[in-house]
N, C-alpha and C positions, 0 to 999 in steps of 0.2 A: 292660593294667592287671590286676593280680592280683585275684582274688575275695576276699570276706571270709573264706572258709574257708582260702584259701592264706595270707592275711595272718595269720590266727589261728594257723596251723601254724608260720609263721615266728616269731611272737611266743613261742609255747610253747618252741621250740628255743632262743631267746635267753635266756628265763627259766631254762631248765634249765642253760645254761652259766653264768649268773650265780650260780645256787644252788650249782653245783659249785665255783665259786671260794670262796664263803663256807664251804662244807663243809670246805675244806682247813684252815680256821682252828679247827675244832671237833674234839673227841674223840668217842669212840663214844657217849657219853651226850648229845651235842648241845651241850655246854658250850664256849664260846669259850676257846681256850687260847693264842691268839696274835693279834697284829694283822696286818692285811693288809700285804704288802710293797708297795713303791711300784709295781712292775709289776702286781701283782694289783689294786691300787686303780685303776690306769689302765685295765686291762682291764674291771673291773667298771663303772666310770663310762661307758666306751664302750658296753657292753652296755645299761646303763640308758637312755642317750640313744637307742639304736636302738629299744628297746622303746617309748619315748615317741613316737618318729617313727611307728612302726607303729600305735600307738593312735590317733594323729591321722589316719592313712590309713584305718583301720577306721571311725572316726567319719564321715569324709567319704563313704566308700563306703555306709554305712548311710543317711546323709542323702540321697544320690543315689538310692538304691533306693526310699526312702520317698517322695521327690519324684516319681519315675517312676510309682509306684503311685497317688499322689494325682492326677497329671495324667490317668492312664487313667480313674480314677473320675469326674473332672470331665467328660471327653469323653463318657463313657457317659451321664452325667446330662443333658448338653446334647443328645445325640442323642435321648433319650426326650422331652425337653421340646419339641423341634421336630417331634414326631410321626413321626419316621422310625423304621424298624425297627432295633432295636439289633443290633450285630454279634453273631454266634453266640459263645457262651462257648468260650474256648480249651480245648484238651485238658488234662486234669488233669496238673499238674506243670510245664507249660510257662510259665504266667503265673499270678499270684495272682488269685483271684476278686475281683470288684468288690464292695466292702462295701456292704450295703444301707443305705438312709437311716435315720436315727434314728426310732424310733417313740414317743418320749417328749418331753414338753415340760419346760422348766426352770421351776421355781417360785421366783421371787426371784433375787437376784444371787448369783453364785458367789463363794465365799470363797477357794478354793484355786487354781483353774485360771484362768490369764490368758493372753491373746494366742494366737498361732498357733505351734505347735511341730511341725516335720516335716510341714507341710502340713495339720495337724489343728487345728481351732479348740478353744477352751477347752470349749465344750459337747460337742464330739465326744470329747475326751479324758476328760471327766468321765463321759460316757455309757459309754465303753468300760470304765472302771474299775468303774462301777456294775454293768454286765452281768457282768463277771468276778466281782464280789463275790456277786451273786445266783446265778451258776452254782456258785461255791464253796460257798455255803450249801446249795444243792440236793444237792451231792455229799456234804457232811459231815453234813448233818441231813436225810437223805432221808425220814424218817418224819414230818417236820413241814413241810418246804418242797419245792415242786416248781415250778421255773421252766425248763421244757424249752426255751423259746425262747432263754433266756439261755445255757443249756448249749450249744445248737447254735451260737449266735452266737460264743461264746467258743472252742469247738473249731475253728470254721471260720476265724475272723479274728484270734484273739489267741493262744491256746496250748491244747494238748490237756490236758484234765483227766481223767486216767486213773482209772477207778473201781477197778481192781484194786490192792489194797495201799495204799489211800489213808492217808497218815499224818495222822490227825486230830489227833494231839498236836502235831505240828510244823506242821501247816497247809500250805497251798499257797504255794510261792514266788511272790513278786510278780513278774510279767513285767517284763523289762528296760525296756520303754517306760514303765511306770508308775514304776519306780525312779528314772528321770530326773526326773519331776515331784516325787516325794517328796523327792529330794535338793534340788531347787530350793526347795521349801517349807521344808526345814530350814535352808537358808542364809538364807531370808527371815526366818524366825522366830527363828533362833539367830544366834550370833556366831562361835563357835569354828571351825565348819566354814569360815567365810569368812576368818578371819584367821590360823588355824594352817596349817602345811604339811600338806596332805592327801596321804597316801601309800596308794594302792590296795594291798590285801593279796590275793594269789592263794592264800594258805594261811592257817592259823590263826595262824601266827607270821611275822614279818618282821624281819630284822636288817639294818641299814644301817650302813656304816662312817662314822665321824665324825672329821674332822681335829681333833686336839687342839693340836698345836704344829707349826710349820713350820720351814723351813731358816733358818740364821743365817749372816750374812756376817761374815768376820773379815779384819782387815788382817794382812798377812804381810810380813816383811822379805825382802830380795833373797836368793834362794837357799834360803829357808826353806820347809818343807812347810806346806801349808794345814791348818787345823783342820776336821775333818769334823763335819758336823751332819746330823741325820736328822729326817724328819717322823715324828710320832707319831699313832697312830690308836686309837680305841676303837669300841665298838658301841652303836648305838641300837636297842633291841629293842621290838617291838610284839607283844602277844599278844591276839588277838580275844576279847572278852568279850560274853556274851549280855545284851542289854537288852530287857526285856519291858514292854509296856504293856497293861493290862487295862481294858476299858470295857464299859458296858451299852449296848444299842441296842434300839430298839423292834422288836417282832416283826411289826409291821404293814408288812412289806416289799411293794413293788409295782413292777412294771416301768414303770408310769406315772410313777413318781417316781425312776427309776433315775439320772438326771443328778444330782439332789440327793443321792442316796445315795452316789454316787462322790465328789462334792465334799466332803461331810461326813466321809466315811471318810478321805480323804487329809488333810484339814485337821486333824482331831483327832489322828490318829496321828503325823503329822509334827510337830505342835506339842509333843506329849509327848516325842518323841525329842529334838527340838532343845533343849527346856528342860533335860533331864537331861544332854545332852552339854555344854551350857554350864556347868551346875552342877559337873560333874566337872572340866572344863578350867580353871575359875576357882577353885572352892572345895574341890575334892577334898582329903581329908586322909589318903588311903591306906587308909581303912577299907572294910569291905564295903558301907557305904552308897553309896560311890562306885566300887564294883567294884575296889577296890585302887588307884585312880588318885589321884595327888597333883597338885593343880592349881597354877596360877601363884602365887596368894597364899600358899599353904602353903609352896611351894618357896622363895619369897623370904624368908619368915619363918624357915624352917629354916636358911638360909644366913647371913642377916644379923641374926637376932635381932629386937629391937624398937627399936633405936636407929639413929641416923644412921650411914651408912657403907655401902660396897659399892654394892649396887643399891637401897638405900632412902634416901629423903630424909625427915627428921623434920619434921613440920608444926609450925606456930607454936603450936598448942594441941590440945586433945582434942575440941573442938567444930568442926563445919564452919564456923561463923561466924568462927572464929579463923584459919582458913587464909588465907594471903596470896598475892598474885600472885608474890612472890619465891619462895615454895615451889614453884610450878609452873615458874618460870624455872630453879630449881635442878635440877628433874627433867630439863629439856632439856639443861642443862649437864652433868649426870651421865651422859647417854646416850652410849655409845661412838660414834665416827664411823661405824664399819661398820654400825651399826644405824640410821643416819639416812638413810633412802632413801624410795622411793615407797611402800613398804608400811608405813611408820611411822605409828602412830595412837595416840590416847588410848583407854582403855577405862574407862568409868565408868557408874554408875547414872544414870538420868534425873534423879533428885533432885540428885545431886552436880553434874551439868552445869548445870542451871537455877538451883539455889540457891547454888552456889559459883562455878563457872567463869564463867557468864554475868553473875552479879552483879559479879564483879571486872572484867569487860570494861566493863560499863556505868558502873562507878564510876571508871574510869580517865580520863574526860574526853573531850571531842571527839565525844560521841554526839549525834546529831540526834533530833528527835522521830519522824521517819520511820523511822529505824533501830530505835528502841525499839518502835514500833508493828508493824513487820514481823518483828522478831526474826531469828533465823538458822534458816531453815526449809529449807535446802538438803537434798538427799538425805542428806548427812552434814555437820553443822555443823563449823566450824573453830575452833580455839583455839590461839593462838600459832603459827599457820601450819600446824598438823597437823589432819587430820580426826578427828572424835570418833565413836567407836563406842559406842552405847548398849547396855548389857547389864543386864537386870533382875535378874540373879543377883549383881551387884556390890552391896556394902553401900549401904543407903539411909538408915540411921539411925546417927548418930555414936556412937562408943564409944572407949574407951581403947585405945591401941596397935592401931589398926585400919588395914589397908592398904585405902584407899578409892579409889585411882586408880592406873592403870597406863599406862605409855607405852613404846613400842618397836616393833621389827619382830618381830611374834609368829611369823612364819614361820621365823625363825632360832632361836627359843626352844623351840618345841613342835611335835611331829608328831602328826597325827591319822590313825590307821590305820583305813581303811574296808574291812571284809571283804565288804560287800555282802550279797546273798542275803536281803533282807527277806522275811518270811513273814507271812501272816495266817491265823488259824484262828478257827472259830466253835464255840460250844457252847450247848446249851439247859439243861444241868444244873449248870453251874459256879456258884460263889458269888463275887460281886464286892463287896468292901467288907463282907463278912459277910452279904450279902443274896443269897438264891437268885433267879436270873433266871427260873427256871421258875415260881416262885410269882407273879412280877410280870409274866408274859407278855412277857418280854424275851429277848434272846439276848446271850451274852457274846462279845466280840471281843477277840482277843489278837494284838497285833502284836509282832514280834521282829526285832531287827537285831543286828549284831555289829560292834564297833569297839573301839579302844583309843586312849588318849592318853598320850604320854610327853613331859613337860616336861624337856628334857635339857640346856638351856643357860640358866643363870640367874646366872652369875658367881660370885663368892665374897665373903667379908666385906670384902675390900679393893677388888676390882675389879668394877665393874658389868658385867652381861651385856647381851644384846640387849633386855631388858625391865627397866625400873626402876619402882619404886613409891613412892607418897607414903603415909607412915604417920602417924597422929595421935599426939599426945603421950600418955604413960602416965597423966597426971593433969592 
């Protein structure tokens, strides 16, 4: 079996080949000048599939290595608990050191970390993130904080925090093991990462070919030549954008509360990122407020206007109370067959689901008292046979010409480009919300991530795309 390093090298070679194919379609300025040929598209797709397979192999190899390390640690702990002399520590570089036991207790329930991941409990993962945060604070603010135990622990068991040339403006990159938890949290708090097509970005830009039209079959007479048809392609481009979250945190940091520090840090930053990602993907209007991203609702409005047609169904009124079951049936009927699959779902605000959709369900008859009492509290409730995704960035108050409900296969409509490389930095002199953290004996925390969203398939004024919307009347 190949090592992680060998697999990574193979992946890099494949990515280089895929980039070379795309480069053939661009001029010296990097602008796309032609579509991929059929052969080029086939080669590119094969390379992408091979990269995905290698990514899966790398993930398996990492999990196996983490599991092996965890088993060794458990055996060492068992040896000590039985009073036997522990085996001597292996030579440096041959095997990883056994991580020492946590020296902190949890105060209250954890908000962010749940379950066991890669052999580590929620407490252990929160502890590791907290120790990394204290070590980072010590490195970035050495005149105010000193946590030598956290620095040694981080350097020995997580990642090296080099003191030379520390980029205090950019902060320290979040280690990959924490990035996994942060992503899981964003998927839990947010929606678009879960329902859009997530495309990892190995560079600041990514361009993927998109099939626009396919081949056409024609009848021909005996002895006549056939009519040629060709597939047509264009490009879906993603450009990573910086998203920053600023917050204040108490300066009363302590290794005794390191588990709760890690848990709170992950929870707050992930929630802020998830909320902004959702807002951009759903409500973005292309302005700087949304990083130039145009979201689903704006794209539907731009293509279809504010009337019935294409991917929009006009509601029976401008108030939520006037919307009817027939309006939602029309949305299902408007959805193209190719977009009706296992990924198809509704996207609404909690208010619209309970005040409109569930109200119509209960009013349709045949509902028992038990059904009313229990409600629909599954992980994702159902409506007309499709799961309902709740997004708090969708509209919650009725207004004229408002797209208040979406239905479709969002993976076919939008791409989420994830550049990765989250970083966290700390400051004792910054101002947050116009208030000096130094004067209030606090520290400023800045989290940064890079991503982009491209809503690329939404249909046109006549033909619905993979996502359709319900729009209220203009008056």
